[in-house]
Residue, then its C-alpha position, 0 to 999 in steps of 0.5 A: x247742358x240739362x236745358x239743351x239736352x231737355x229742349x232737344x228731347x221736347x223738339x224730338x217729341x214734337x217732330x215725332x207727332x208731327x211726323x206721324x201726321x204729316x207722312x200721312x198726308x204726304x203719302x195720299x197726296x203723292x200716291x192719289x194727288x188728293x190734299x185730304x183737309x179731313x186728315x186732322x180729325x182722323x188724327x183726332x178720331x185716333x186719339x178719342x177712340x184710343x182714349x175711349x178704349x182704355x177708359x173702358x178697360x182700365x178697370x180690368x187691365x193692367x197698365x202695362x197692357x192698356x198700352x196695347x190699347x193705343x193701336x186701336x186708335x190708328x185702326x179706327x182711323x184706317x177703317x174711317x179712311x177704308x170707308x171714306x176713300x171709296x164712298x166720298x172720294x173715288x167718284x171725284x177722281x175725274x172732277x177738278x181738284x176743287x170738288x176733292x177739296x170741298x169734299x175733304x173740307x166737308x168730311x172735316x166739319x162732319x167727322x167733328x160733329x160725329x166726335x161731338x156727338x159720340x163723346x160729347x164737348x168734354x175732353x177725354x184722356x188716359x194720364x194713367x199710361x204717362x203717369x205709369x212710366x214716370x220719369x228717367x235720367x237721360x245723361x243726367x237730366x230728368x225726363x218724362x219717360x213717356x215722351x222718350x216712348x213717343x220718340x221711339x214710336x215715330x223712329x220705328x214708324x219712320x223706318x218701317x214706313x220707308x222700308x214698306x214703300x221703298x222695300x216691298x212689292x206693295x211699295x213698288x206698285x204704290x211708286x208706280x201708281x203715283x208715278x203714271x197712274x195709266x201706265x200702271x193701271x195697263x200693266x195690271x196694277x189694281x189701281x183702285x185697290x192701290x188707292x184705298x190702301x194708300x188712303x188707309x195707310x195714310x190715315x193709320x199713320x194720323x190715327x197713331x199720331x193721335x193715339x200716342x199723344x192723347x195720354x199727355x194733351x188728352x182727346x179734345x174737340x178742334x185738335x184736328x184742325x191745329x194739327x192740320x195746320x201744323x202738318x200743312x207747314x210740314x209738308x209745305x217745308x219738305x215738299x208735298x208727296x215726299x216721305x224724306x220731306x215729311x221727316x225733314x220738315x217735321x225736324x224742322x218745325x219740331x226744333x223751331x217750335x221748341x225754340x219758339x215756345x222757350x224764347x219768343x212765344x208770341x210769334x213762334x206760329x209767325x216763324x213757322x209761317x215765315x220759314x214756309x214762306x222762305x222755302x217756297x220762294x226759293x224752292x216752290x216744290x219743297x226741299x224735297x219735292x218735285x215740280 
C-alpha cells in the first residue's frame, strides 16, 4: 500500500511539472500557431534565475522567505518572453511556418549559450528549500513534503490558468484571437498586444516549472531540451493548443513514466513515444485537439 501511494504521488509530482511546461507550450500554439522550440530553455532560465537569486539571498533571509524567491524564475522567463515575441517572432507571422521553427530553434541554441556564459558549466541548486520541509506522513507513507508542495503548485496553476482563460475578459479576447485573428482585429481587439501577453504567459508557466523543480533536480545545462521533448509528448497526446489536453497528457505521461522507471526503465521513453504514436494514429489532432 505504501509503495502504491508513493508511486501515485510521484506520478502527480511529474505530472505537475510537465503540466507547467506543456500548458505554456500549448497556450502559445493555440493562440499564435507557433511551435516554440525555445520553450524548454525558458524553463531552464526559470530554474537558473531562481537558483541564483536564492543563492544570493540565502545568507540574509530565513529559509521560509526563500520560497517566495522561486517566483523570480517565473518572472525572468516571462520577461524573456516579452522581449522575444516582438523582437524575433512578430516579423515572421506572415511567413511560412518553417521560418518560425528555424527562429525558435536558433533561440534555443542562443539561450543555452547565454546560460553557459552567465552561470558557467556547473549546476546550480537550492536544495535547502527541499531539505527545510523534510518529510511528512501521507496515509502512513513517508513522503517528501517539497514534492507535495510542487503538486499543490501544479494544481493551483491548472485551476488558475483555466479560470484566467475561460472566465476573464482577457480570456475571451485570447480565445477570439485564436479562433479568428482577422475578425478579432476588426472588432477592435489589439491582436499584437494579445500575442505578446499570450507568449509572456506561456513563458511564465515554463519558468515556474523550472523554478519549482530546481531545488530537487538542480539547474543544469541541457535540462531545457530534455523538458521540451517530454512536453512535446504531452501535447501530442493531449492535443496541441488545448489546456485540457495538456493536463490529461501530463497525467498520462506522469503515471507512465513512474511505472516505467519502476518496472521497465530501459524502455521508458520508448513506451511514451509508442503511446504518442498510437494517439496520433487514432486521433491525429490528439485527445482534445481540433483538426
